PyMOL Python script that loads the backbone (N, CA, C, O; Angstrom):
from pymol import cmd

cmd.read_pdbstr("""\
ATOM      1  N   MET A   1     127.669  78.903 125.215  1.00  0.00           N
ATOM      2  CA  MET A   1     126.664  79.872 124.800  1.00  0.00           C
ATOM      3  C   MET A   1     127.333  80.972 123.982  1.00  0.00           C
ATOM      4  O   MET A   1     128.416  81.439 124.335  1.00  0.00           O
ATOM      5  N   ALA A   2     126.698  81.384 122.900  1.00  0.00           N
ATOM      6  CA  ALA A   2     127.254  82.404 122.028  1.00  0.00           C
ATOM      7  C   ALA A   2     127.308  83.744 122.755  1.00  0.00           C
ATOM      8  O   ALA A   2     126.469  84.057 123.600  1.00  0.00           O
ATOM      9  N   GLN A   3     128.317  84.515 122.398  1.00  0.00           N
ATOM     10  CA  GLN A   3     128.450  85.844 122.978  1.00  0.00           C
ATOM     11  C   GLN A   3     127.272  86.705 122.525  1.00  0.00           C
ATOM     12  O   GLN A   3     126.781  86.562 121.405  1.00  0.00           O
ATOM     13  N   GLN A   4     126.825  87.594 123.403  1.00  0.00           N
ATOM     14  CA  GLN A   4     125.663  88.437 123.098  1.00  0.00           C
ATOM     15  C   GLN A   4     126.076  89.899 123.094  1.00  0.00           C
ATOM     16  O   GLN A   4     127.083  90.279 123.692  1.00  0.00           O
ATOM     17  N   LEU A   5     125.285  90.706 122.413  1.00  0.00           N
ATOM     18  CA  LEU A   5     125.422  92.160 122.401  1.00  0.00           C
ATOM     19  C   LEU A   5     124.352  92.738 123.309  1.00  0.00           C
ATOM     20  O   LEU A   5     123.223  92.247 123.323  1.00  0.00           O
ATOM     21  N   HIS A   6     124.682  93.752 124.053  1.00  0.00           N
ATOM     22  CA  HIS A   6     123.624  94.476 124.775  1.00  0.00           C
ATOM     23  C   HIS A   6     123.153  95.581 123.841  1.00  0.00           C
ATOM     24  O   HIS A   6     123.960  96.373 123.354  1.00  0.00           O
ATOM     25  N   VAL A   7     121.844  95.634 123.589  1.00  0.00           N
ATOM     26  CA  VAL A   7     121.284  96.576 122.616  1.00  0.00           C
ATOM     27  C   VAL A   7     120.256  97.482 123.281  1.00  0.00           C
ATOM     28  O   VAL A   7     119.402  97.021 124.039  1.00  0.00           O
ATOM     29  N   GLU A   8     120.348  98.775 122.987  1.00  0.00           N
ATOM     30  CA  GLU A   8     119.351  99.741 123.443  1.00  0.00           C
ATOM     31  C   GLU A   8     118.870 100.497 122.214  1.00  0.00           C
ATOM     32  O   GLU A   8     119.675 101.072 121.481  1.00  0.00           O
ATOM     33  N   LEU A   9     117.560 100.496 121.987  1.00  0.00           N
ATOM     34  CA  LEU A   9     116.954 101.290 120.922  1.00  0.00           C
ATOM     35  C   LEU A   9     116.136 102.371 121.614  1.00  0.00           C
ATOM     36  O   LEU A   9     115.162 102.076 122.307  1.00  0.00           O
ATOM     37  N   VAL A  10     116.537 103.620 121.422  1.00  0.00           N
ATOM     38  CA  VAL A  10     115.940 104.730 122.147  1.00  0.00           C
ATOM     39  C   VAL A  10     115.415 105.759 121.155  1.00  0.00           C
ATOM     40  O   VAL A  10     116.138 106.194 120.259  1.00  0.00           O
ATOM     41  N   ALA A  11     114.150 106.146 121.321  1.00  0.00           N
ATOM     42  CA  ALA A  11     113.589 107.254 120.543  1.00  0.00           C
ATOM     43  C   ALA A  11     113.618 108.496 121.439  1.00  0.00           C
ATOM     44  O   ALA A  11     113.920 108.403 122.629  1.00  0.00           O
ATOM     45  N   VAL A  12     113.312 109.625 120.874  1.00  0.00           N
ATOM     46  CA  VAL A  12     113.430 110.886 121.603  1.00  0.00           C
ATOM     47  C   VAL A  12     112.718 110.838 122.956  1.00  0.00           C
ATOM     48  O   VAL A  12     113.253 111.318 123.955  1.00  0.00           O
ATOM     49  N   GLU A  13     111.532 110.269 122.991  1.00  0.00           N
ATOM     50  CA  GLU A  13     110.728 110.327 124.204  1.00  0.00           C
ATOM     51  C   GLU A  13     110.830 109.101 125.100  1.00  0.00           C
ATOM     52  O   GLU A  13     110.426 109.163 126.261  1.00  0.00           O
ATOM     53  N   GLU A  14     111.360 107.982 124.592  1.00  0.00           N
ATOM     54  CA  GLU A  14     111.252 106.743 125.362  1.00  0.00           C
ATOM     55  C   GLU A  14     112.270 105.704 124.929  1.00  0.00           C
ATOM     56  O   GLU A  14     112.811 105.747 123.824  1.00  0.00           O
ATOM     57  N   LYS A  15     112.512 104.768 125.839  1.00  0.00           N
ATOM     58  CA  LYS A  15     113.314 103.600 125.488  1.00  0.00           C
ATOM     59  C   LYS A  15     112.378 102.631 124.782  1.00  0.00           C
ATOM     60  O   LYS A  15     111.374 102.214 125.360  1.00  0.00           O
ATOM     61  N   VAL A  16     112.686 102.270 123.556  1.00  0.00           N
ATOM     62  CA  VAL A  16     111.792 101.455 122.738  1.00  0.00           C
ATOM     63  C   VAL A  16     112.048  99.970 122.945  1.00  0.00           C
ATOM     64  O   VAL A  16     111.105  99.189 123.076  1.00  0.00           O
ATOM     65  N   TRP A  17     113.319  99.575 122.974  1.00  0.00           N
ATOM     66  CA  TRP A  17     113.662  98.159 123.129  1.00  0.00           C
ATOM     67  C   TRP A  17     115.022  98.070 123.795  1.00  0.00           C
ATOM     68  O   TRP A  17     115.926  98.849 123.496  1.00  0.00           O
ATOM     69  N   SER A  18     115.156  97.111 124.700  1.00  0.00           N
ATOM     70  CA  SER A  18     116.432  96.912 125.366  1.00  0.00           C
ATOM     71  C   SER A  18     116.586  95.431 125.656  1.00  0.00           C
ATOM     72  O   SER A  18     115.631  94.776 126.075  1.00  0.00           O
ATOM     73  N   GLY A  19     117.778  94.898 125.438  1.00  0.00           N
ATOM     74  CA  GLY A  19     117.988  93.491 125.745  1.00  0.00           C
ATOM     75  C   GLY A  19     119.259  92.966 125.110  1.00  0.00           C
ATOM     76  O   GLY A  19     120.097  93.718 124.611  1.00  0.00           O
ATOM     77  N   GLU A  20     119.371  91.646 125.148  1.00  0.00           N
ATOM     78  CA  GLU A  20     120.547  90.987 124.601  1.00  0.00           C
ATOM     79  C   GLU A  20     120.220  90.458 123.211  1.00  0.00           C
ATOM     80  O   GLU A  20     119.111  89.983 122.968  1.00  0.00           O
ATOM     81  N   ALA A  21     121.188  90.541 122.297  1.00  0.00           N
ATOM     82  CA  ALA A  21     120.963  90.099 120.924  1.00  0.00           C
ATOM     83  C   ALA A  21     122.241  89.497 120.367  1.00  0.00           C
ATOM     84  O   ALA A  21     123.334  89.727 120.885  1.00  0.00           O
ATOM     85  N   GLU A  22     122.084  88.719 119.296  1.00  0.00           N
ATOM     86  CA  GLU A  22     123.241  88.130 118.626  1.00  0.00           C
ATOM     87  C   GLU A  22     123.806  89.058 117.564  1.00  0.00           C
ATOM     88  O   GLU A  22     125.001  89.013 117.270  1.00  0.00           O
ATOM     89  N   MET A  23     122.944  89.910 116.980  1.00  0.00           N
ATOM     90  CA  MET A  23     123.379  90.770 115.896  1.00  0.00           C
ATOM     91  C   MET A  23     122.393  91.922 115.720  1.00  0.00           C
ATOM     92  O   MET A  23     121.196  91.779 115.971  1.00  0.00           O
ATOM     93  N   VAL A  24     122.913  93.054 115.288  1.00  0.00           N
ATOM     94  CA  VAL A  24     122.077  94.202 114.946  1.00  0.00           C
ATOM     95  C   VAL A  24     122.421  94.604 113.520  1.00  0.00           C
ATOM     96  O   VAL A  24     123.593  94.710 113.158  1.00  0.00           O
ATOM     97  N   VAL A  25     121.382  94.828 112.711  1.00  0.00           N
ATOM     98  CA  VAL A  25     121.587  95.277 111.335  1.00  0.00           C
ATOM     99  C   VAL A  25     120.860  96.611 111.174  1.00  0.00           C
ATOM    100  O   VAL A  25     119.681  96.734 111.505  1.00  0.00           O
ATOM    101  N   ALA A  26     121.582  97.608 110.659  1.00  0.00           N
ATOM    102  CA  ALA A  26     120.986  98.924 110.457  1.00  0.00           C
ATOM    103  C   ALA A  26     121.539  99.519 109.172  1.00  0.00           C
ATOM    104  O   ALA A  26     122.647  99.198 108.740  1.00  0.00           O
ATOM    105  N   ARG A  27     120.732 100.402 108.570  1.00  0.00           N
ATOM    106  CA  ARG A  27     121.193 101.086 107.365  1.00  0.00           C
ATOM    107  C   ARG A  27     121.653 102.480 107.755  1.00  0.00           C
ATOM    108  O   ARG A  27     120.877 103.288 108.267  1.00  0.00           O
ATOM    109  N   THR A  28     122.935 102.749 107.502  1.00  0.00           N
ATOM    110  CA  THR A  28     123.487 104.069 107.790  1.00  0.00           C
ATOM    111  C   THR A  28     123.710 104.805 106.471  1.00  0.00           C
ATOM    112  O   THR A  28     123.511 104.248 105.391  1.00  0.00           O
ATOM    113  N   THR A  29     124.121 106.055 106.579  1.00  0.00           N
ATOM    114  CA  THR A  29     124.393 106.841 105.377  1.00  0.00           C
ATOM    115  C   THR A  29     125.571 106.239 104.611  1.00  0.00           C
ATOM    116  O   THR A  29     125.761 106.544 103.433  1.00  0.00           O
ATOM    117  N   GLU A  30     126.365 105.385 105.269  1.00  0.00           N
ATOM    118  CA  GLU A  30     127.513 104.739 104.621  1.00  0.00           C
ATOM    119  C   GLU A  30     127.135 103.382 104.021  1.00  0.00           C
ATOM    120  O   GLU A  30     127.940 102.762 103.326  1.00  0.00           O
ATOM    121  N   GLY A  31     125.907 102.923 104.292  1.00  0.00           N
ATOM    122  CA  GLY A  31     125.464 101.630 103.777  1.00  0.00           C
ATOM    123  C   GLY A  31     124.953 100.728 104.886  1.00  0.00           C
ATOM    124  O   GLY A  31     124.927 101.112 106.055  1.00  0.00           O
ATOM    125  N   GLU A  32     124.544  99.514 104.501  1.00  0.00           N
ATOM    126  CA  GLU A  32     124.014  98.537 105.463  1.00  0.00           C
ATOM    127  C   GLU A  32     125.146  98.074 106.380  1.00  0.00           C
ATOM    128  O   GLU A  32     126.265  97.826 105.930  1.00  0.00           O
ATOM    129  N   LEU A  33     124.840  97.964 107.654  1.00  0.00           N
ATOM    130  CA  LEU A  33     125.859  97.631 108.638  1.00  0.00           C
ATOM    131  C   LEU A  33     125.362  96.510 109.537  1.00  0.00           C
ATOM    132  O   LEU A  33     124.261  96.592 110.082  1.00  0.00           O
ATOM    133  N   GLY A  34     126.155  95.476 109.695  1.00  0.00           N
ATOM    134  CA  GLY A  34     125.840  94.388 110.613  1.00  0.00           C
ATOM    135  C   GLY A  34     126.805  94.421 111.777  1.00  0.00           C
ATOM    136  O   GLY A  34     128.018  94.459 111.572  1.00  0.00           O
ATOM    137  N   VAL A  35     126.292  94.407 112.993  1.00  0.00           N
ATOM    138  CA  VAL A  35     127.135  94.487 114.184  1.00  0.00           C
ATOM    139  C   VAL A  35     127.020  93.186 114.970  1.00  0.00           C
ATOM    140  O   VAL A  35     125.929  92.778 115.366  1.00  0.00           O
ATOM    141  N   LEU A  36     128.164  92.542 115.188  1.00  0.00           N
ATOM    142  CA  LEU A  36     128.254  91.317 115.986  1.00  0.00           C
ATOM    143  C   LEU A  36     129.019  91.627 117.265  1.00  0.00           C
ATOM    144  O   LEU A  36     129.687  92.658 117.348  1.00  0.00           O
ATOM    145  N   PRO A  37     128.929  90.739 118.275  1.00  0.00           N
ATOM    146  CA  PRO A  37     129.720  90.957 119.494  1.00  0.00           C
ATOM    147  C   PRO A  37     131.201  91.128 119.148  1.00  0.00           C
ATOM    148  O   PRO A  37     131.722  90.421 118.286  1.00  0.00           O
ATOM    149  N   GLY A  38     131.874  92.057 119.811  1.00  0.00           N
ATOM    150  CA  GLY A  38     133.292  92.290 119.567  1.00  0.00           C
ATOM    151  C   GLY A  38     133.568  93.286 118.452  1.00  0.00           C
ATOM    152  O   GLY A  38     134.724  93.511 118.095  1.00  0.00           O
ATOM    153  N   HIS A  39     132.513  93.889 117.895  1.00  0.00           N
ATOM    154  CA  HIS A  39     132.681  94.877 116.818  1.00  0.00           C
ATOM    155  C   HIS A  39     133.490  96.074 117.318  1.00  0.00           C
ATOM    156  O   HIS A  39     133.375  96.471 118.478  1.00  0.00           O
ATOM    157  N   ALA A  40     134.294  96.636 116.445  1.00  0.00           N
ATOM    158  CA  ALA A  40     135.075  97.824 116.798  1.00  0.00           C
ATOM    159  C   ALA A  40     134.140  99.000 117.096  1.00  0.00           C
ATOM    160  O   ALA A  40     133.056  99.097 116.519  1.00  0.00           O
ATOM    161  N   PRO A  41     134.561  99.891 117.996  1.00  0.00           N
ATOM    162  CA  PRO A  41     133.745 101.075 118.289  1.00  0.00           C
ATOM    163  C   PRO A  41     133.452 101.861 117.011  1.00  0.00           C
ATOM    164  O   PRO A  41     134.289 101.949 116.112  1.00  0.00           O
ATOM    165  N   LEU A  42     132.247 102.430 116.952  1.00  0.00           N
ATOM    166  CA  LEU A  42     131.790 103.055 115.717  1.00  0.00           C
ATOM    167  C   LEU A  42     130.650 104.014 116.026  1.00  0.00           C
ATOM    168  O   LEU A  42     129.866 103.783 116.947  1.00  0.00           O
ATOM    169  N   LEU A  43     130.561 105.081 115.258  1.00  0.00           N
ATOM    170  CA  LEU A  43     129.400 105.976 115.325  1.00  0.00           C
ATOM    171  C   LEU A  43     128.946 106.194 113.897  1.00  0.00           C
ATOM    172  O   LEU A  43     129.728 106.636 113.054  1.00  0.00           O
ATOM    173  N   GLY A  44     127.674 105.885 113.615  1.00  0.00           N
ATOM    174  CA  GLY A  44     127.159 106.048 112.269  1.00  0.00           C
ATOM    175  C   GLY A  44     125.836 106.790 112.272  1.00  0.00           C
ATOM    176  O   GLY A  44     125.052 106.674 113.213  1.00  0.00           O
ATOM    177  N   GLN A  45     125.592 107.553 111.213  1.00  0.00           N
ATOM    178  CA  GLN A  45     124.319 108.262 111.075  1.00  0.00           C
ATOM    179  C   GLN A  45     123.335 107.342 110.366  1.00  0.00           C
ATOM    180  O   GLN A  45     123.654 106.772 109.322  1.00  0.00           O
ATOM    181  N   LEU A  46     122.133 107.195 110.935  1.00  0.00           N
ATOM    182  CA  LEU A  46     121.117 106.339 110.319  1.00  0.00           C
ATOM    183  C   LEU A  46     120.605 106.968 109.032  1.00  0.00           C
ATOM    184  O   LEU A  46     120.393 108.178 108.959  1.00  0.00           O
ATOM    185  N   ALA A  47     120.410 106.130 108.019  1.00  0.00           N
ATOM    186  CA  ALA A  47     119.846 106.597 106.760  1.00  0.00           C
ATOM    187  C   ALA A  47     118.354 106.825 106.942  1.00  0.00           C
ATOM    188  O   ALA A  47     117.728 106.199 107.798  1.00  0.00           O
ATOM    189  N   GLU A  48     117.788 107.709 106.148  1.00  0.00           N
ATOM    190  CA  GLU A  48     116.335 107.950 106.202  1.00  0.00           C
ATOM    191  C   GLU A  48     115.714 107.662 104.851  1.00  0.00           C
ATOM    192  O   GLU A  48     116.244 108.145 103.851  1.00  0.00           O
ATOM    193  N   PRO A  49     114.639 106.915 104.749  1.00  0.00           N
ATOM    194  CA  PRO A  49     114.102 106.136 105.872  1.00  0.00           C
ATOM    195  C   PRO A  49     115.009 104.941 106.134  1.00  0.00           C
ATOM    196  O   PRO A  49     115.734 104.493 105.247  1.00  0.00           O
ATOM    197  N   GLY A  50     114.962 104.437 107.344  1.00  0.00           N
ATOM    198  CA  GLY A  50     115.830 103.324 107.689  1.00  0.00           C
ATOM    199  C   GLY A  50     115.100 102.280 108.497  1.00  0.00           C
ATOM    200  O   GLY A  50     113.953 102.467 108.904  1.00  0.00           O
ATOM    201  N   GLN A  51     115.785 101.178 108.721  1.00  0.00           N
ATOM    202  CA  GLN A  51     115.217 100.104 109.528  1.00  0.00           C
ATOM    203  C   GLN A  51     116.328  99.501 110.371  1.00  0.00           C
ATOM    204  O   GLN A  51     117.460  99.346 109.913  1.00  0.00           O
ATOM    205  N   VAL A  52     115.991  99.169 111.594  1.00  0.00           N
ATOM    206  CA  VAL A  52     116.924  98.487 112.490  1.00  0.00           C
ATOM    207  C   VAL A  52     116.359  97.104 112.754  1.00  0.00           C
ATOM    208  O   VAL A  52     115.207  96.964 113.165  1.00  0.00           O
ATOM    209  N   ARG A  53     117.179  96.071 112.516  1.00  0.00           N
ATOM    210  CA  ARG A  53     116.768  94.692 112.771  1.00  0.00           C
ATOM    211  C   ARG A  53     117.653  94.124 113.871  1.00  0.00           C
ATOM    212  O   ARG A  53     118.881  94.167 113.791  1.00  0.00           O
ATOM    213  N   ILE A  54     117.002  93.591 114.899  1.00  0.00           N
ATOM    214  CA  ILE A  54     117.714  93.028 116.052  1.00  0.00           C
ATOM    215  C   ILE A  54     117.485  91.523 116.041  1.00  0.00           C
ATOM    216  O   ILE A  54     116.357  91.058 116.204  1.00  0.00           O
ATOM    217  N   LYS A  55     118.572  90.758 115.845  1.00  0.00           N
ATOM    218  CA  LYS A  55     118.459  89.302 115.782  1.00  0.00           C
ATOM    219  C   LYS A  55     118.743  88.719 117.159  1.00  0.00           C
ATOM    220  O   LYS A  55     119.818  88.915 117.727  1.00  0.00           O
ATOM    221  N   LEU A  56     117.754  87.998 117.684  1.00  0.00           N
ATOM    222  CA  LEU A  56     117.840  87.442 119.027  1.00  0.00           C
ATOM    223  C   LEU A  56     118.319  85.994 118.982  1.00  0.00           C
ATOM    224  O   LEU A  56     118.280  85.350 117.934  1.00  0.00           O
ATOM    225  N   ALA A  57     118.768  85.495 120.123  1.00  0.00           N
ATOM    226  CA  ALA A  57     119.141  84.086 120.219  1.00  0.00           C
ATOM    227  C   ALA A  57     117.911  83.250 119.894  1.00  0.00           C
ATOM    228  O   ALA A  57     116.798  83.603 120.284  1.00  0.00           O
ATOM    229  N   GLY A  58     118.105  82.152 119.186  1.00  0.00           N
ATOM    230  CA  GLY A  58     116.980  81.297 118.845  1.00  0.00           C
ATOM    231  C   GLY A  58     116.357  81.654 117.507  1.00  0.00           C
ATOM    232  O   GLY A  58     115.374  81.035 117.100  1.00  0.00           O
ATOM    233  N   GLY A  59     116.912  82.643 116.817  1.00  0.00           N
ATOM    234  CA  GLY A  59     116.442  82.954 115.476  1.00  0.00           C
ATOM    235  C   GLY A  59     115.350  83.993 115.385  1.00  0.00           C
ATOM    236  O   GLY A  59     114.993  84.408 114.283  1.00  0.00           O
ATOM    237  N   GLU A  60     114.808  84.427 116.512  1.00  0.00           N
ATOM    238  CA  GLU A  60     113.761  85.452 116.469  1.00  0.00           C
ATOM    239  C   GLU A  60     114.379  86.786 116.077  1.00  0.00           C
ATOM    240  O   GLU A  60     115.560  87.027 116.330  1.00  0.00           O
ATOM    241  N   GLN A  61     113.577  87.655 115.458  1.00  0.00           N
ATOM    242  CA  GLN A  61     114.075  88.964 115.045  1.00  0.00           C
ATOM    243  C   GLN A  61     113.011  90.015 115.324  1.00  0.00           C
ATOM    244  O   GLN A  61     111.823  89.787 115.097  1.00  0.00           O
ATOM    245  N   VAL A  62     113.452  91.174 115.820  1.00  0.00           N
ATOM    246  CA  VAL A  62     112.540  92.306 115.971  1.00  0.00           C
ATOM    247  C   VAL A  62     113.044  93.415 115.059  1.00  0.00           C
ATOM    248  O   VAL A  62     114.247  93.649 114.951  1.00  0.00           O
ATOM    249  N   SER A  63     112.102  94.096 114.402  1.00  0.00           N
ATOM    250  CA  SER A  63     112.475  95.142 113.441  1.00  0.00           C
ATOM    251  C   SER A  63     111.701  96.419 113.734  1.00  0.00           C
ATOM    252  O   SER A  63     110.539  96.390 114.138  1.00  0.00           O
ATOM    253  N   TYR A  64     112.382  97.539 113.519  1.00  0.00           N
ATOM    254  CA  TYR A  64     111.765  98.853 113.713  1.00  0.00           C
ATOM    255  C   TYR A  64     112.104  99.740 112.537  1.00  0.00           C
ATOM    256  O   TYR A  64     113.243  99.762 112.070  1.00  0.00           O
ATOM    257  N   ASP A  65     111.100 100.478 112.055  1.00  0.00           N
ATOM    258  CA  ASP A  65     111.353 101.537 111.084  1.00  0.00           C
ATOM    259  C   ASP A  65     111.796 102.743 111.903  1.00  0.00           C
ATOM    260  O   ASP A  65     111.118 103.140 112.850  1.00  0.00           O
ATOM    261  N   VAL A  66     112.932 103.323 111.536  1.00  0.00           N
ATOM    262  CA  VAL A  66     113.454 104.457 112.295  1.00  0.00           C
ATOM    263  C   VAL A  66     113.612 105.668 111.390  1.00  0.00           C
ATOM    264  O   VAL A  66     113.835 105.541 110.186  1.00  0.00           O
ATOM    265  N   ALA A  67     113.494 106.832 111.987  1.00  0.00           N
ATOM    266  CA  ALA A  67     113.706 108.084 111.263  1.00  0.00           C
ATOM    267  C   ALA A  67     114.765 108.876 112.003  1.00  0.00           C
ATOM    268  O   ALA A  67     114.646 109.128 113.202  1.00  0.00           O
ATOM    269  N   GLY A  68     115.783 109.259 111.290  1.00  0.00           N
ATOM    270  CA  GLY A  68     116.818 110.104 111.857  1.00  0.00           C
ATOM    271  C   GLY A  68     117.571 109.457 113.003  1.00  0.00           C
ATOM    272  O   GLY A  68     117.108 108.471 113.576  1.00  0.00           O
ATOM    273  N   GLY A  69     118.715 110.000 113.335  1.00  0.00           N
ATOM    274  CA  GLY A  69     119.433 109.542 114.500  1.00  0.00           C
ATOM    275  C   GLY A  69     120.748 108.864 114.186  1.00  0.00           C
ATOM    276  O   GLY A  69     121.272 108.957 113.076  1.00  0.00           O
ATOM    277  N   PHE A  70     121.271 108.172 115.200  1.00  0.00           N
ATOM    278  CA  PHE A  70     122.606 107.608 115.139  1.00  0.00           C
ATOM    279  C   PHE A  70     122.654 106.194 115.691  1.00  0.00           C
ATOM    280  O   PHE A  70     121.789 105.779 116.463  1.00  0.00           O
ATOM    281  N   LEU A  71     123.671 105.470 115.284  1.00  0.00           N
ATOM    282  CA  LEU A  71     123.976 104.137 115.805  1.00  0.00           C
ATOM    283  C   LEU A  71     125.354 104.242 116.444  1.00  0.00           C
ATOM    284  O   LEU A  71     126.301 104.701 115.805  1.00  0.00           O
ATOM    285  N   SER A  72     125.472 103.823 117.688  1.00  0.00           N
ATOM    286  CA  SER A  72     126.749 103.876 118.385  1.00  0.00           C
ATOM    287  C   SER A  72     127.124 102.469 118.843  1.00  0.00           C
ATOM    288  O   SER A  72     126.323 101.783 119.478  1.00  0.00           O
ATOM    289  N   VAL A  73     128.344 102.043 118.519  1.00  0.00           N
ATOM    290  CA  VAL A  73     128.851 100.752 118.965  1.00  0.00           C
ATOM    291  C   VAL A  73     130.019 101.025 119.898  1.00  0.00           C
ATOM    292  O   VAL A  73     130.953 101.746 119.546  1.00  0.00           O
ATOM    293  N   SER A  74     129.960 100.438 121.100  1.00  0.00           N
ATOM    294  CA  SER A  74     131.051 100.601 122.068  1.00  0.00           C
ATOM    295  C   SER A  74     131.309  99.251 122.725  1.00  0.00           C
ATOM    296  O   SER A  74     130.652  98.259 122.409  1.00  0.00           O
ATOM    297  N   ALA A  75     132.259  99.226 123.631  1.00  0.00           N
ATOM    298  CA  ALA A  75     132.555  97.991 124.358  1.00  0.00           C
ATOM    299  C   ALA A  75     131.334  97.530 125.155  1.00  0.00           C
ATOM    300  O   ALA A  75     131.183  96.337 125.420  1.00  0.00           O
ATOM    301  N   GLU A  76     130.456  98.474 125.541  1.00  0.00           N
ATOM    302  CA  GLU A  76     129.273  98.129 126.330  1.00  0.00           C
ATOM    303  C   GLU A  76     128.163  97.530 125.468  1.00  0.00           C
ATOM    304  O   GLU A  76     127.276  96.851 125.985  1.00  0.00           O
ATOM    305  N   GLY A  77     128.207  97.780 124.151  1.00  0.00           N
ATOM    306  CA  GLY A  77     127.153  97.249 123.288  1.00  0.00           C
ATOM    307  C   GLY A  77     126.755  98.235 122.217  1.00  0.00           C
ATOM    308  O   GLY A  77     127.552  99.072 121.794  1.00  0.00           O
ATOM    309  N   VAL A  78     125.507  98.127 121.782  1.00  0.00           N
ATOM    310  CA  VAL A  78     124.997  98.951 120.686  1.00  0.00           C
ATOM    311  C   VAL A  78     123.870  99.836 121.199  1.00  0.00           C
ATOM    312  O   VAL A  78     122.955  99.364 121.874  1.00  0.00           O
ATOM    313  N   THR A  79     123.944 101.125 120.873  1.00  0.00           N
ATOM    314  CA  THR A  79     122.862 102.052 121.199  1.00  0.00           C
ATOM    315  C   THR A  79     122.389 102.687 119.901  1.00  0.00           C
ATOM    316  O   THR A  79     123.189 103.206 119.123  1.00  0.00           O
ATOM    317  N   VAL A  80     121.079 102.640 119.675  1.00  0.00           N
ATOM    318  CA  VAL A  80     120.483 103.310 118.531  1.00  0.00           C
ATOM    319  C   VAL A  80     119.656 104.465 119.086  1.00  0.00           C
ATOM    320  O   VAL A  80     118.705 104.253 119.838  1.00  0.00           O
ATOM    321  N   LEU A  81     120.024 105.684 118.710  1.00  0.00           N
ATOM    322  CA  LEU A  81     119.293 106.874 119.131  1.00  0.00           C
ATOM    323  C   LEU A  81     118.547 107.389 117.910  1.00  0.00           C
ATOM    324  O   LEU A  81     119.158 107.942 116.995  1.00  0.00           O
ATOM    325  N   ALA A  82     117.239 107.210 117.890  1.00  0.00           N
ATOM    326  CA  ALA A  82     116.436 107.589 116.728  1.00  0.00           C
ATOM    327  C   ALA A  82     115.448 108.682 117.099  1.00  0.00           C
ATOM    328  O   ALA A  82     115.016 108.780 118.247  1.00  0.00           O
ATOM    329  N   GLU A  83     115.095 109.501 116.117  1.00  0.00           N
ATOM    330  CA  GLU A  83     114.063 110.512 116.363  1.00  0.00           C
ATOM    331  C   GLU A  83     112.716 109.829 116.554  1.00  0.00           C
ATOM    332  O   GLU A  83     111.906 110.264 117.372  1.00  0.00           O
ATOM    333  N   SER A  84     112.476 108.755 115.797  1.00  0.00           N
ATOM    334  CA  SER A  84     111.272 107.959 116.013  1.00  0.00           C
ATOM    335  C   SER A  84     111.565 106.520 115.645  1.00  0.00           C
ATOM    336  O   SER A  84     112.406 106.247 114.788  1.00  0.00           O
ATOM    337  N   ALA A  85     110.870 105.598 116.296  1.00  0.00           N
ATOM    338  CA  ALA A  85     111.043 104.172 116.027  1.00  0.00           C
ATOM    339  C   ALA A  85     109.684 103.503 116.114  1.00  0.00           C
ATOM    340  O   ALA A  85     109.009 103.579 117.141  1.00  0.00           O
ATOM    341  N   THR A  86     109.282 102.843 115.027  1.00  0.00           N
ATOM    342  CA  THR A  86     107.982 102.205 114.949  1.00  0.00           C
ATOM    343  C   THR A  86     108.158 100.721 114.661  1.00  0.00           C
ATOM    344  O   THR A  86     108.833 100.363 113.696  1.00  0.00           O
ATOM    345  N   PRO A  87     107.561  99.841 115.484  1.00  0.00           N
ATOM    346  CA  PRO A  87     107.714  98.404 115.225  1.00  0.00           C
ATOM    347  C   PRO A  87     107.197  98.035 113.845  1.00  0.00           C
ATOM    348  O   PRO A  87     106.159  98.530 113.406  1.00  0.00           O
ATOM    349  N   VAL A  88     107.928  97.163 113.165  1.00  0.00           N
ATOM    350  CA  VAL A  88     107.479  96.638 111.887  1.00  0.00           C
ATOM    351  C   VAL A  88     106.588  95.442 112.201  1.00  0.00           C
ATOM    352  O   VAL A  88     107.000  94.539 112.929  1.00  0.00           O
ATOM    353  N   SER A  89     105.374  95.426 111.661  1.00  0.00           N
ATOM    354  CA  SER A  89     104.468  94.325 111.969  1.00  0.00           C
ATOM    355  C   SER A  89     105.059  93.022 111.461  1.00  0.00           C
ATOM    356  O   SER A  89     105.563  92.949 110.340  1.00  0.00           O
ATOM    357  N   ALA A  90     104.992  92.006 112.289  1.00  0.00           N
ATOM    358  CA  ALA A  90     105.555  90.695 111.945  1.00  0.00           C
ATOM    359  C   ALA A  90     104.827  90.145 110.709  1.00  0.00           C
ATOM    360  O   ALA A  90     103.598  90.138 110.655  1.00  0.00           O
ATOM    361  N   GLN A  91     105.583  89.697 109.746  1.00  0.00           N
ATOM    362  CA  GLN A  91     104.981  89.133 108.538  1.00  0.00           C
ATOM    363  C   GLN A  91     105.294  87.651 108.499  1.00  0.00           C
ATOM    364  O   GLN A  91     106.457  87.251 108.460  1.00  0.00           O
ATOM    365  N   SER A  92     104.263  86.851 108.510  1.00  0.00           N
ATOM    366  CA  SER A  92     104.474  85.403 108.469  1.00  0.00           C
ATOM    367  C   SER A  92     104.152  84.900 107.064  1.00  0.00           C
ATOM    368  O   SER A  92     102.995  84.847 106.645  1.00  0.00           O
ATOM    369  N   ARG A  93     105.202  84.540 106.364  1.00  0.00           N
ATOM    370  CA  ARG A  93     105.015  84.025 104.997  1.00  0.00           C
ATOM    371  C   ARG A  93     105.702  82.706 104.861  1.00  0.00           C
ATOM    372  O   ARG A  93     105.669  82.100 103.790  1.00  0.00           O
TER     373      ARG A  93
END
""", "prot")
cmd.dss("prot")
cmd.show_as("cartoon", "prot")
cmd.util.cbc("prot")
cmd.orient("prot")
C-alpha cells in the first residue's frame, strides 16, 4: 500500500477536512507546491486567491478555494490553516 499523508484543512472557525491523502497541492506566495509523503518540513504562506487540492487514494480529489493563511508540512503530515475554505463544486466533464 502506498504511503499516505495525514492532512488537516482548518479554517478560522472549524475543521473543514481531515483524513489520509496521497498528495496535497497548494498555491503559495512562492508558487505552486505539491506535497508527497516524506516531504521535508516546510511553512508556506498561501497565495490569495488560492486553492488547495487533496488527492486521495483511488484517484479521487477534493478541492477548496482558500483565502489567506498558511501551509505547514511536518513529520506528522500537512496542516492548512486558512482564513476561509470553500469547497469547489465537483465538475464532471
